[in-house]
C-alpha positions in Angstrom: 31.2 -1.2 -18.4 34.7 -2.1 -17.2 35.8 -1.0 -13.8 39.6 -0.7 -13.4 41.5 -1.1 -10.2 44.6 0.5 -8.9 46.7 0.2 -5.7 44.9 1.7 -2.7 47.0 3.7 -0.3 45.6 4.6 3.1 45.7 8.3 3.6 47.6 9.8 6.5 44.6 12.2 6.7 42.7 9.6 8.6 43.3 11.0 12.0 41.0 12.5 14.7 42.4 16.0 14.1 41.5 16.0 10.4 38.1 14.6 11.1 37.4 17.3 13.7 36.7 20.0 11.1 33.0 20.4 10.7 31.3 21.6 7.4 29.5 24.1 9.7 26.4 24.9 7.6 24.0 23.4 10.1 24.1 24.9 13.6 23.1 23.1 16.7 23.1 24.1 20.4 25.4 22.0 22.6 23.6 20.1 25.4 24.7 17.7 28.1 25.1 14.0 27.2 22.0 12.1 28.3 22.3 9.9 31.4 21.6 7.1 30.9 22.5 7.0 27.2 19.3 6.6 25.1 18.5 3.6 23.1 18.1 3.7 19.3 14.5 3.2 18.1 14.2 -0.3 16.7 13.1 -0.8 13.1 9.6 -1.7 12.1 8.0 -2.0 8.7 6.3 1.2 7.7 8.6 3.6 9.6 9.6 6.4 7.3 11.6 9.6 7.0 11.3 12.3 4.5 14.3 14.5 3.7 14.9 17.7 1.8 18.2 17.7 -0.2 19.8 21.1 -1.0 22.9 22.4 -2.7 24.8 24.1 0.1 26.4 26.7 -2.2 23.3 28.1 -3.8 20.6 26.9 -1.5 18.7 25.2 -4.3 16.4 22.3 -3.4 17.6 19.3 -5.3 14.8 16.9 -4.3 12.6 15.5 -1.6 13.1 11.9 -0.8 11.0 9.6 1.4 12.7 6.5 2.9 10.5 3.7 4.2 11.3 0.4 5.9 9.8 -2.3 3.6 11.5 -5.5 5.0 13.2 -6.6 8.2 14.5 -10.1 7.3 16.9 -11.5 6.3 18.1 -7.9 5.7 16.5 -4.5 6.5 15.4 -2.9 3.2 14.6 0.8 3.1 12.8 1.9 0.0 13.4 5.3 -1.4 10.9 7.4 -3.4 11.0 10.9 -4.7 8.2 13.4 -4.2 7.2 12.8 -7.8 6.7 9.1 -7.0 9.8 7.8 -8.8 11.6 4.8 -7.2 15.2 5.2 -6.3 17.6 2.4 -5.4 17.0 0.7 -2.0 19.2 1.0 1.0 20.0 -2.4 2.6 21.3 -2.9 6.1 22.7 -6.3 7.2 21.6 -5.4 10.7 20.2 -2.3 12.2 22.7 0.5 11.7 25.1 -1.5 9.5 24.8 -0.7 5.8 25.7 -3.2 3.2 24.1 -1.5 0.2 24.4 2.3 0.0 22.5 4.1 -2.8 23.6 7.7 -1.8 26.5 7.7 -4.2 26.8 8.2 -8.0 26.8 4.3 -8.2 25.1 2.0 -5.7 27.9 0.7 -3.4 27.9 -2.8 -1.9 30.1 -3.1 1.2 31.6 -6.4 2.4 31.8 -6.3 5.4 29.1 -3.8 6.2 29.9 -0.5 7.8 28.3 1.6 10.6 25.7 4.2 9.6 25.8 5.8 13.0 28.0 5.5 16.2 27.8 2.1 17.8 28.0 3.7 21.2 26.0 6.9 21.7 28.8 8.6 23.7 30.6 11.9 23.1 33.9 10.0 23.3 33.2 7.3 20.7 35.4 6.9 17.7 36.1 4.1 15.2 38.3 3.4 12.2 36.6 1.2 9.6 38.4 -0.7 6.9 36.4 -2.5 4.2 36.0 -3.0 0.5 33.1 -2.1 -1.8 31.9 -3.2 -5.2 29.6 -1.4 -7.7 26.1 -2.9 -7.9 26.1 -5.2 -10.9 29.9 -5.4 -11.2 31.0 -7.7 -8.3 34.2 -8.7 -10.0 36.0 -5.4 -9.1 36.7 -4.6 -5.4 37.9 -1.2 -4.1 39.4 -0.1 -0.8 37.6 2.0 1.7 39.0 3.6 4.9 36.7 5.6 7.2 37.3 7.4 10.5 34.2 8.1 12.5 34.1 10.2 15.6 31.4 11.8 17.8 31.6 15.5 18.5 29.0 15.9 21.2 25.3 16.2 21.8 23.4 19.0 20.3 19.8 20.3 20.0 19.1 21.0 16.4 16.0 22.5 14.6 15.0 21.2 11.2 11.7 21.4 9.3 10.4 18.3 11.1 10.9 19.9 14.5 13.6 20.2 17.3 15.6 17.1 18.2 18.3 16.1 20.7 21.0 14.6 18.5 24.5 13.2 18.7 26.7 14.9 16.1 29.4 12.8 14.5 31.7 13.1 11.6 33.1 10.8 9.1 36.3 11.2 7.0 36.5 8.7 4.2 39.4 7.9 1.9 38.4 5.5 -0.8 39.6 4.0 -4.0 37.6 5.2 -6.9 36.3 2.9 -9.7 37.7 5.6 -12.0 41.5 5.0 -12.3 42.0 8.6 -13.2 40.8 9.8 -9.8 43.2 9.5 -6.9 43.3 10.7 -3.2 39.5 10.6 -3.1 38.2 12.2 0.1 34.6 12.3 1.4 33.6 14.2 4.5 30.3 14.1 6.4 28.8 15.7 9.4 25.7 14.0 10.7 23.2 14.8 13.5 21.8 11.5 14.6 18.6 11.2 16.6 18.1 8.0 18.6 14.5 9.0 19.1 13.7 8.5 15.4 16.3 5.9 14.6 17.9 7.9 11.9 19.6 11.2 11.3 17.8 14.6 11.2 20.4 16.6 9.4 23.4 15.7 7.3 26.1 17.5 5.3 28.6 16.1 2.8 31.4 17.2 0.6 34.3 15.6 -1.3 37.4 16.1 -3.3 39.8 14.2 -5.5 42.9 14.6 -7.7 43.5 13.6 -11.2 46.2 11.0 -11.8 49.5 12.7 -12.9 48.3 16.2 -11.9 50.0 16.6 -8.6 48.5 19.2 -6.3 45.4 20.0 -8.3 42.5 19.3 -6.0 39.1 19.1 -7.5 36.2 19.9 -5.2 33.0 18.0 -5.6 29.5 19.3 -4.7 28.5 20.1 -1.2 25.1 19.0 -0.1 22.8 19.2 2.9 19.8 17.0 3.9 17.2 18.0 6.6 14.4 15.9 8.0 11.0 17.2 6.8 8.8 14.6 8.5 8.9 11.1 10.0 6.6 8.4 11.4 
């Protein structure tokens, strides 16, 4: 497999205004920001979270995945297993909340430097622009650009199958360079409801789009997905 590279252009869409548009499938009830701000539960071996993944457009359940902390040093390793018992690629965090190996994509992505998984400050006014590069696992000779704008949207109480949680809702708008040279202007949007109480998100929605090289104006929409927490410990 040969991964081609092309010039990466930072999108002008990476602005707070563009990132402020929610996917709006999950609904939470606005609540006051906690005072003092809560602390994020620290990782321990054996902590786990089980999520139901659905296709937003037709409501079909695509899978049930359990994520379990298996190692804390030198990196935090989170094993991922389907409800049928099949192993999925692991998630790796260089430190708590900083992902260096993300298996949630069509290829496993390796980030250098690592990027935040959730807001580094649990405030309704937090935002951050992240610039990094990624490689595809197993193909470290090709690096691709990654620009991400993260912004918090406020505290919300949200109900999911695992219960009702106080969460900080945040959004990410990502403009990245694809390993496929035919894909340009690749955009990925996420809305996440993060619960400091469980040390992970309880709901998450994602969608994306891209254009084909040479076909100006023809935007191709990718799938739109939702994850909800079913249980945790």
